[in-house]
C-alpha positions as a Markdown table, in Angstrom:
| # | Residue | x | y | z |
|---|---|---|---|---|
| 1 | Met | -10.5 | -10.7 | 27.9 |
| 2 | Thr | -13.2 | -10.0 | 25.4 |
| 3 | Asp | -12.7 | -9.4 | 21.7 |
| 4 | Val | -13.4 | -5.7 | 22.2 |
| 5 | Gln | -10.9 | -5.4 | 25.0 |
| 6 | Arg | -8.3 | -7.1 | 22.8 |
| 7 | Glu | -9.1 | -4.7 | 19.9 |
| 8 | Asp | -8.5 | -1.7 | 22.3 |
| 9 | His | -4.9 | -2.9 | 22.8 |
| 10 | Val | -4.1 | -2.2 | 19.1 |
| 11 | Glu | -3.3 | 1.3 | 18.0 |
| 12 | Leu | -2.5 | 2.6 | 14.5 |
| 13 | Val | 0.9 | 4.3 | 14.4 |
| 14 | Ser | 1.6 | 5.1 | 10.8 |
| 15 | Ala | 1.1 | 4.1 | 7.2 |
| 16 | Lys | 4.1 | 2.3 | 5.7 |
| 17 | Pro | 5.2 | 0.9 | 2.4 |
| 18 | Leu | 5.0 | -2.9 | 1.7 |
| 19 | Ser | 7.7 | -4.2 | 3.9 |
| 20 | Asp | 9.4 | -7.2 | 5.3 |
| 21 | Gly | 11.9 | -5.9 | 7.9 |
| 22 | Ile | 11.4 | -3.6 | 10.9 |
| 23 | Leu | 13.7 | -2.0 | 13.4 |
| 24 | Ile | 13.2 | 0.7 | 16.1 |
| 25 | Asp | 15.9 | 3.0 | 17.4 |
| 26 | Asp | 16.2 | 4.7 | 20.8 |
| 27 | Asp | 14.5 | 7.9 | 19.5 |
| 28 | Asp | 11.3 | 5.9 | 18.6 |
| 29 | Asn | 12.0 | 6.1 | 14.9 |
| 30 | Val | 10.9 | 3.0 | 13.1 |
| 31 | Tyr | 12.8 | 1.7 | 10.1 |
| 32 | Val | 11.1 | -0.5 | 7.6 |
| 33 | Thr | 12.1 | -2.0 | 4.3 |
| 34 | Ala | 10.2 | -0.9 | 1.2 |
| 35 | Met | 10.3 | -3.9 | -1.1 |
| 36 | Glu | 8.5 | -2.3 | -4.1 |
| 37 | Gln | 10.9 | 0.7 | -4.0 |
| 38 | Ser | 14.1 | -1.3 | -3.2 |
| 39 | Ala | 14.5 | 1.0 | -0.3 |
| 40 | Leu | 14.8 | 1.6 | 3.5 |
| 41 | Val | 12.3 | 4.1 | 5.0 |
| 42 | Arg | 12.3 | 5.7 | 8.4 |
| 43 | Ile | 9.1 | 6.6 | 10.1 |
| 44 | Asp | 10.0 | 9.6 | 12.3 |
| 45 | Asn | 9.2 | 9.6 | 16.0 |
| 46 | Ala | 6.6 | 6.8 | 15.8 |
| 47 | Ala | 5.6 | 6.9 | 19.5 |
| 48 | Ala | 4.6 | 10.6 | 19.3 |
| 49 | Arg | 2.8 | 9.9 | 16.0 |
| 50 | Ala | 0.8 | 7.2 | 17.8 |
| 51 | Thr | -0.3 | 9.5 | 20.6 |
| 52 | Gly | -0.3 | 12.9 | 19.1 |
| 53 | Leu | -1.9 | 12.6 | 15.7 |
| 54 | Thr | -5.4 | 11.8 | 14.6 |
| 55 | Gln | -5.9 | 8.8 | 12.4 |
| 56 | Glu | -6.4 | 11.0 | 9.4 |
| 57 | Lys | -2.9 | 12.5 | 9.9 |
| 58 | Arg | -1.1 | 9.2 | 10.3 |
| 59 | Ser | -0.5 | 8.9 | 6.6 |
| 60 | Thr | 2.9 | 8.8 | 4.8 |
| 61 | Asn | 3.8 | 12.2 | 6.2 |
| 62 | Gly | 6.9 | 11.8 | 8.4 |
| 63 | Leu | 8.4 | 9.0 | 6.3 |
| 64 | Thr | 11.9 | 9.6 | 5.2 |
| 65 | Leu | 13.6 | 7.7 | 2.4 |
| 66 | Met | 17.0 | 6.6 | 3.9 |
| 67 | Ala | 18.4 | 4.6 | 1.0 |
| 68 | Gln | 17.3 | 3.2 | -2.4 |
| 69 | Asn | 19.2 | 1.0 | -4.8 |
| 70 | Asp | 17.4 | -1.2 | -7.4 |
| 71 | Arg | 20.5 | -3.3 | -8.0 |
| 72 | Leu | 21.7 | -4.1 | -4.4 |
| 73 | Met | 18.3 | -3.9 | -2.6 |
| 74 | Arg | 16.2 | -6.1 | -4.9 |
| 75 | Trp | 14.3 | -7.5 | -1.9 |
| 76 | Pro | 15.3 | -5.7 | 1.3 |
| 77 | Asp | 14.6 | -8.0 | 4.2 |
| 78 | Gly | 16.1 | -8.3 | 7.7 |
| 79 | Leu | 17.4 | -5.2 | 9.6 |
| 80 | Ser | 19.7 | -4.8 | 12.6 |
| 81 | Phe | 21.7 | -2.0 | 14.2 |
| 82 | Gly | 25.5 | -2.6 | 14.1 |
| 83 | Pro | 27.9 | -1.6 | 16.8 |
| 84 | Asp | 28.6 | 1.6 | 14.8 |
| 85 | Gly | 25.0 | 2.7 | 15.0 |
| 86 | Asp | 24.4 | 2.1 | 11.3 |
| 87 | Val | 21.6 | -0.1 | 9.9 |
| 88 | Tyr | 22.6 | -3.4 | 8.4 |
| 89 | Met | 20.2 | -5.1 | 6.0 |
| 90 | Thr | 20.0 | -8.4 | 4.2 |
| 91 | Ala | 18.8 | -8.4 | 0.7 |
| 92 | Ser | 17.7 | -11.3 | -1.6 |
| 93 | Ala | 15.6 | -11.9 | -4.6 |
| 94 | Phe | 12.4 | -13.7 | -3.3 |
| 95 | His | 10.3 | -12.0 | -5.9 |
| 96 | Leu | 12.2 | -13.8 | -8.7 |
| 97 | Phe | 11.8 | -17.3 | -7.3 |
| 98 | Lys | 8.4 | -17.7 | -8.9 |
| 99 | Thr | 9.8 | -17.4 | -12.4 |
| 100 | His | 13.2 | -19.0 | -11.7 |
| 101 | Gly | 12.3 | -21.7 | -9.1 |
| 102 | Thr | 14.1 | -22.4 | -5.9 |
| 103 | Ser | 16.6 | -25.0 | -6.9 |
| 104 | Glu | 20.2 | -24.6 | -5.9 |
| 105 | Lys | 21.1 | -23.8 | -9.6 |
| 106 | Ala | 18.3 | -21.1 | -9.7 |
| 107 | Asn | 19.4 | -19.7 | -6.3 |
| 108 | Ser | 23.0 | -19.3 | -7.6 |
| 109 | Ala | 21.8 | -17.7 | -10.8 |
| 110 | Leu | 19.7 | -15.1 | -8.9 |
| 111 | Gly | 22.6 | -14.1 | -6.6 |
| 112 | Pro | 24.6 | -12.7 | -5.3 |
| 113 | Tyr | 22.7 | -11.8 | -2.2 |
| 114 | His | 23.9 | -9.0 | 0.0 |
| 115 | Ile | 24.4 | -7.7 | 3.5 |
| 116 | Leu | 24.3 | -3.9 | 3.2 |
| 117 | Arg | 25.1 | -1.1 | 5.5 |
| 118 | Val | 23.1 | 2.1 | 5.5 |
| 119 | Lys | 24.6 | 5.0 | 7.4 |
| 120 | Val | 22.0 | 6.7 | 9.6 |
């Protein structure tokens, strides 16, 4: 396969916030963490966005803020669906390690770290 052929396999779906975690539901909605906003965002109907919109329209239109909490979602990270259909998220404080270090004492001081449920 040539470089051009490989490039043709990549398709822009949507703009998104700076994120760490990603999750896709059965309705082709994509959930991403939004680290700078301490939030969870849903990109509505991502498959249709990829095939039905011009690149100019694949902006932040269609993004839905699902949850935001500066205290609990300091660094939203991993995502998973639970058996109840809700989104479960891990949250930590990686952005603070630079100033506090990564020692066991610093990790304890930056905690607690959380597992959160977001009802969807």
